[in-house]
C-alpha positions as CSV (number, residue, x, y, z in Angstrom):
1,M,0.0,0.0,0.0
2,R,2.8,2.4,-0.9
3,H,1.5,6.0,-1.2
4,N,2.6,8.8,-3.3
5,I,2.1,11.2,-0.4
6,K,1.6,14.8,-1.3
7,N,-0.1,15.8,1.9
8,C,-1.4,14.2,5.1
9,K,-3.4,15.0,8.1
10,L,-3.6,13.6,11.6
11,V,-7.1,12.6,12.6
12,K,-8.0,11.9,16.2
13,I,-10.0,8.7,16.5
14,D,-12.4,9.7,19.3
15,R,-14.2,6.4,19.6
16,L,-10.9,4.7,20.6
17,S,-9.4,7.6,22.6
18,G,-10.0,8.2,26.3
19,N,-8.6,9.5,29.5
20,R,-5.5,7.3,29.3
21,A,-4.3,7.9,25.7
22,S,-5.3,9.6,22.5
23,I,-5.3,7.5,19.3
24,Y,-4.7,9.2,16.0
25,S,-4.5,7.9,12.4
26,I,-3.5,9.5,9.1
27,A,-5.6,10.7,6.2
28,I,-3.5,10.9,3.0
29,N,-3.9,13.2,0.0
30,G,-7.2,14.6,1.1
31,E,-8.9,11.2,1.5
32,N,-11.7,10.8,4.0
33,D,-10.7,7.3,5.2
34,T,-7.7,7.1,7.5
35,L,-5.0,4.4,7.3
36,L,-6.7,2.7,10.2
37,D,-10.1,2.7,8.4
38,K,-8.3,1.1,5.4
39,F,-6.6,-1.4,7.6
40,V,-9.9,-2.5,9.2
41,N,-11.7,-2.6,5.8
42,D,-8.9,-4.6,4.2
43,N,-8.5,-7.2,7.0
44,L,-12.0,-7.6,8.6
45,N,-13.1,-10.4,6.3
46,S,-10.0,-12.5,6.4
47,F,-8.9,-11.8,9.9
48,K,-12.1,-10.9,11.7
49,S,-11.3,-11.9,15.2
50,E,-7.7,-10.4,15.1
51,T,-9.0,-7.1,13.6
52,K,-11.6,-6.9,16.3
53,D,-9.0,-7.7,18.9
54,I,-6.7,-5.0,17.7
55,L,-9.5,-2.5,17.8
56,M,-10.3,-3.7,21.4
57,R,-6.7,-3.3,22.3
58,L,-6.7,0.3,21.0
59,T,-9.8,1.0,23.0
60,T,-8.3,-0.5,26.1
61,I,-5.1,1.7,25.6
62,G,-7.2,4.8,25.1
63,K,-9.7,4.3,27.9
64,S,-8.0,2.1,30.5
65,T,-4.3,1.4,30.4
66,G,-2.4,3.8,28.2
67,A,0.2,2.6,25.7
68,R,2.0,0.0,27.7
69,T,5.3,-1.3,26.3
70,Q,4.1,-5.0,26.4
71,F,1.4,-4.2,23.8
72,F,4.0,-3.3,21.1
73,K,6.9,-4.8,19.3
74,E,9.3,-1.9,19.4
75,N,12.2,-1.1,17.0
76,E,10.3,-2.1,13.9
77,G,11.9,0.8,11.9
78,S,15.2,2.6,11.9
79,P,16.7,3.7,15.2
80,G,15.0,6.9,16.4
81,D,11.9,6.8,14.2
82,G,9.6,5.2,16.8
83,V,7.9,2.8,14.5
84,C,6.5,-0.3,16.3
85,A,3.9,-3.0,15.7
86,L,0.7,-3.4,17.7
87,F,-0.8,-6.8,18.1
88,D,-3.3,-8.4,20.4
89,D,-1.3,-11.5,21.0
90,P,2.4,-12.2,20.0
91,D,1.2,-15.4,18.2
92,S,-1.3,-13.5,16.0
93,N,-0.8,-13.0,12.3
94,L,-2.1,-9.4,12.0
95,R,0.3,-6.4,12.6
96,L,-0.7,-2.8,12.7
97,Y,2.2,-0.3,12.5
98,C,2.2,2.8,14.6
99,I,4.3,5.4,16.3
100,K,4.0,5.6,20.1
101,Y,4.7,8.8,22.0
102,G,5.2,7.8,25.6
103,S,2.1,6.2,27.1
104,Q,-0.4,8.9,26.0
105,L,-0.2,9.2,22.2
106,I,-0.3,6.8,19.4
107,I,-0.4,7.5,15.6
108,V,-1.8,4.4,13.9
109,G,-0.8,3.6,10.3
110,Y,-1.4,0.5,8.2
111,G,-0.3,-3.1,8.4
112,G,-1.4,-6.5,7.4
113,P,-0.9,-10.2,8.0
114,K,2.5,-11.5,8.9
115,S,2.5,-15.3,8.1
116,K,4.6,-17.7,10.2
117,D,7.0,-18.3,7.3
118,I,7.9,-14.5,7.2
119,R,10.6,-13.7,9.8
120,E,11.0,-10.0,9.0
121,F,8.5,-7.5,7.6
122,Q,10.9,-6.7,4.7
123,Q,9.9,-10.1,3.3
124,D,6.3,-8.9,2.6
125,P,5.6,-6.0,0.3
126,V,2.5,-4.8,2.2
127,L,4.2,-4.8,5.6
128,T,7.3,-3.1,4.1
129,S,5.4,-0.3,2.5
130,S,3.2,0.2,5.6
131,N,6.3,0.4,7.8
132,Y,8.1,2.8,5.4
133,D,5.1,5.1,5.0
134,L,5.2,5.8,8.7
135,R,8.9,6.3,8.7
136,W,8.6,8.9,5.9
137,L,5.8,10.9,7.4
138,P,6.9,14.1,9.1
139,F,5.8,13.6,12.7
140,P,7.2,15.2,15.9
141,N,10.3,13.6,17.4
142,H,11.3,11.8,14.1
143,R,15.0,12.0,13.5
144,K,16.0,14.5,10.8
145,N,12.5,16.0,11.0
146,K,12.6,19.6,9.9
147,K,9.0,19.8,8.6
148,V,6.9,19.9,11.8
149,K,7.8,23.1,13.5
150,E,4.1,23.9,13.5
151,I,3.1,20.8,15.5
152,R,3.1,20.9,19.3
153,Y,1.7,18.9,22.2
154,I,-1.3,20.2,24.1
155,N,-3.6,18.9,26.9
156,N,-0.7,17.7,29.0
157,G,0.7,15.6,26.2
158,F,-2.6,13.9,25.3
159,D,-3.1,15.7,21.9
160,F,-1.3,17.2,18.9
161,D,-2.1,20.7,17.7
162,G,-1.0,22.4,14.4
163,V,-0.4,21.5,10.8
164,F,2.5,19.6,9.3
165,R,3.6,19.8,5.7
166,V,5.0,17.2,3.4
């Protein structure tokens, strides 16, 4: 799902967010659907229980627990870019790539199934492009990021404010 990204927008997912964490996703090139919407639509039929479990995990993070480290497989990108994989169970097939900012903010991207015969995401073109799309996007705290001077944290670190440009 590699994108020719001309512009993108952070969208807060209110139904998943709560008093423990805010969950965001990304709308690309003026589209109405976020990457999370596309992930759900693309995987719900083939991986119904895992898709629902991931959405439940995001709801739990937002409303009950915050973004605990044990919910994520960290270091799924380059050092310093913050890309990690969210899954409901380490033995599950479905991966959702995201960037975690402490325990209070998550930006959710896209992902897909990672079969047992695939050891690294680079062996699957969908997982590779999903991971690299997040690495490329200009979000706060990314290494070498000079495009997000307009973005700042508000509400005691529970939300983003501002506009970023690609």
